[in-house]
Phi, psi and omega in degrees: 000133183289130178299144176303330181292324177293321179295319178296318180296317181295319181295319177295322181294333179273321187276323184300313177300323179296317180295316179295324176298317178298318178297319181296317179295318177299318178296322180294325183279338185304315179298328177294323178292321177294324177294323177297320177296321177299320177300317179301320181292324175297318181298330182300339180280347184272154187304325183293343182238027172104353179271200178211166180281121172231180176300319181295313185288329174292322176296324177298318180292332180272359185300325179300336180297324180269323188284321185297314179298322179298311182297316181293326178295317179293319183288337177278345185234252188298330185249034179302323183294338184271000182281162178096166186297309190119328177287312178301325179294318179295319179296324178297323180286326175300319179283325180222087185302340181297341181270009184296323182295321179285329190252333186239014178287167183303323186300301180295328179297308180295324175299313181298319181295317181293316178304312181296319184296316180295317180295324181292316179289341173271013172068027174295144182281068186234145171277190183226012182292331178298305179299319183290325175297315178299318182297318177303312181293322183291319178300318180294319176298323178296317181293324180288331176293326179281319177237088188300334182274003177297128178056041183290351176286348181249151173292159181301319179297318179292323178300313178298320179295313181298319180291319177298320176294324177295325174301316176298317176298317179292329181286336183235008185048049184225081186299318182292330176299320178301314183292320178295319177298323179298314184281318191277331186239310189285324185240330187070018180233149180225055181262154182300324182296343177252321185287321183297312174296323177300319179298312184295315181296316181295316181300312181296319179296318179292327179295321175293320178303318184293337185293337180196358182257259186271126180267169179291144180050056189298331185268353184119193181224129174270110192260000182288160183230071178288149179294153185301318179300322178291323178298314182293324180298311185275346176296332184291303180291321180292321180296319180289315182294310181290328175298317178296321177295317176298319178294322175295319177301312180297319179297319177298319180298313182296315180297316179297319182297317182293328186258322188275324184299313175300322179298315180297329179289326182279319183227072186296319185289313180297314180297317180296320178296316180298312181288325175299320175300317178297313179301318180294318177300320178293324177295312182294321182295321184269000185072013180107348182289344177278000180256162178082180183284342178111350182293322179295320175295317179292321175300317179299316181292321178294318180290322182210093182300340180288354180285354179278089190277320186228067186301328182287349169267314186293325181297307178293330179294317180285343175277313188284312186303304178301320181299319179292314183295317178285334180292342175257019172068026169293130182302137180172205181209166183249355186295302180300316175300321177294320177298317180300318178301314180296323179295318179295311178298317180300319179291325177297322178280335182291324186298304183289334182266356179057051182264352182062220183289341183302317183295322180294316181296313179296320179296319180297314182295316182292319182293319177294320175296322178294323181284325185257339189059038177233080187295322182292315178296322178298316180298313181296318184297312183295320179296323181286321184278329186248000175060041187244047181297336181291348178267015191307312180301314181292320178297321177301310184295318182293321180292318180295313178295327177295319179295314178298319180295316179300327180292338175297331183260339178216109187296318182268139174305145192298319179298323177291322178296320179288326175296324178294321177295322176299316180294323180294318180294321181288332178278000000 
């Protein structure tokens, strides 16, 4: 019989490195969360969020005119390795760990973080899941280069997947979302040998994030309690409509990436100036609601749904802006922009149908599922950010229908489609 002390020692030898890895990933993601919070504070000065137009706020709205050419010039030259979301690069390393030096080394990682940081402070309509996933994977690769025996019980690809998922957990203080993303997207497997370490690393990363970066229920809390039959009834039309919108958003991103990224590489300044003018015009037209990742807008809608004054302007603005910014491979993410699209559409449908917060919750889950074709991750994310666990039956239905609807417009999941474009460009 094995002595208890040996069992305890073996357990600590397995668990302690995982916990320390999670802490390291959380610490690496923390500055990105603080930058995201700084973006929220900048948006508060714009008219859509309670501010007013002044010389300073007009200059803030015009920032993309100067910043976009600079970013595309860097991405076309010295910082070419730092372009792109970060998730397709991580997925490529999960499939072929030999590519980690080219895709996850400090140089492209730091370039990507700087590019994303500048874009975020210039109010580009970008999320952050791409950079945080890359940070998680890159931190782990750096630690394994220093200590090769670290996590030797996992394959190299699985270690990258676990760490990338922990980056997502640390970026949004959502540990279970990281594990679901690990199983649903990065590996396609849900075995105990992968999920258990993923849970521990993600929990530790999210715990560090919670200390000063992303808080629990970051968007607010939807407190209504609609009956389950009503949830399921409206989940069908809202799930299909918002899923199609999310699928359209993903399709636009893939199409823009295929066409605009090569153009931006050939003519970075001209392309950057043109796109910067478009983003600035969208910011001015929307009063600022078309800027940022969309979290400030969603928080405002959850706190006071009547703040959606011009949905027929805000919806196309929130659709076009992120698609253009991501389409030229500026580092960022599509999760928050997709959620914002769903929130706007859900609120638009809620007003004539008197659905209250239910429409917004269903729209957010379905739009994100339609954009990513990841219904389980979308469900977990919406419940964690908006505190709407009481909508679980409706959210489940809306997310599944949203994912199926999104697939009608984009056959391949968006991250896989972007990874294929990355592989084509490199070949």
